[in-house]
GUKEDREN-765414 format. One record per residue (C-alpha): x, y, z; residue in one letter. Coordinates in steps of 0.1 Angstrom, whole numbers, plus 5000, padded with zeros to 4 digits. Each point is the difference from the previous one (the first is absolute). Layout:
BEGIN
XYZA/...
***
This chain:
BEGIN
498951185128M/503350054982D/502849755002I/503650084990R/503249824991T/503250154989E/498850004964R/496249975001L/496950175013L/496949785003L/496950215005R/496249994995P/498750084965A/498550344993C/498250164970A/503250184989D/501549664992D/497849964969L/502550104972E/503049825015A/498049695008L/498650004965H/503650004987A/500449665017V/496649854993L/500150104963S/503449844994D/499749674982A/503249875016R/498850075035A/496549854993M/501249694981A/499049775028Y/497450215017W/496349915004S/498950254974S/501550144968P/501950335000P/497850305007H/499350184967N/497950285016E/500950205031I/496449945012G/501049635006Q/502850115022T/497850265017R/497649725010D/502849775010W/501550285022L/496750085015A/499649645012S/503550005013M/499350325020I/496649875012A/501349685015I/498949965036Q/502749945026A/498249685010S/500249874964E/503650084989G/502950234999E/501550124967D/502850254995F/501450224973I/503749954997V/502250304994E/503750034993H/501650345000D/496650165001G/498849814969R/497249745000L/501549684988I/497349755008G/497749865027K/500349725025A/497749885026G/497249775011L/497250114978W/497749775018R/501149805030F/501849764998P/501050044963E/503150204991I/500350204968G/502750214985F/500950174967I/502950224991F/500950214970H/502649814978P/502450295003D/500549895036F/500249624996W/503249815011G/501050255026R/498649835031G/497150245005F/497349744999A/501849785026R/500650305022E/496350124998A/498649655004L/502149935031A/498450305017L/496549894989V/500549655013L/501450125033E/496950225005R/497749724989A/501349785028F/501050245027A/497250264997V/497149824984H/500749665016G/499349814969L/500849635003P/501149984963K/500450194968I/498949864966E/501150084965A/498549914966D/502750024973V/500049934963D/502449714995P/501750194971R/501050285025N/503249845011T/501450325015A/497150045024S/500149635009L/503750025008K/499550315021L/497249855020L/502149685005E/502950215013R/497650165025L/499049655012G/496849934981F/499449644991R/497849864972E/496749855011T/498549914967G/499350084964R/496950044979K/499450044963E/497950274983R/499450225031T/500250344983W/498550114968H/502050304989V/500150174966G/498049714984G/502449735013Q/499949765029W/503050005025W/500949775028D/500850065037S/502749885024V/498850045036Y/502550085027L/499950055037E/502150155028L/499149925036S/500650235029S/502149735016D/502249964969S/500550384998W/500950015037G/502649734996Q/501550184970R/500250335020R/501649835031A/
***
C-alpha cells in the first residue's frame, strides 16, 4: 500500500532499501536517541530491514518514506500501538516527519481502528517531543534507566494520542 502527499511517498519496505536505510541507521546524528547505537555493519541494517519487511498486518504497519525518489527515513507503527520514526539528518527541519506521521496517525485510527497511539521518547530528544506534541500527543509518564544503549542508561518519556483527541484535531 503506497500513500502519497505532494512531497512524500510512504510505501512498504523492500530488500532494495538496504543501502539507503543503512545511510540513515549508521548516521550517529540520526541514531543519537534511538534504542540502539548506530549500525556499524550493513548486516545489522539487513536484519533490521528484514524485521520491518516481515511485520504482520495484524501487528503493525511501517513505511519507508521517500522524497523525490530518495529514501529519507521511516515512519510507522512498528508494533501496534507504538509509533516510531527516524529520518536522515539532511532532511530534518523541513516538515517531512510531521507530514509522514500525520498520514500514519490517520491510518492508525481510520483504517486500523486503534483506540490510541503510544510513543516512548528519550527526554533529550526535544525535537521529537515537540513534534509529537504538535500532533496532539500528551505526556503520560516518565521512567529512568529504561534503555541501555552503547554502555549507557537512558530515560523515557511516555506519550499518548487517543483516537478521540485525533478526531477533534481533524474536525
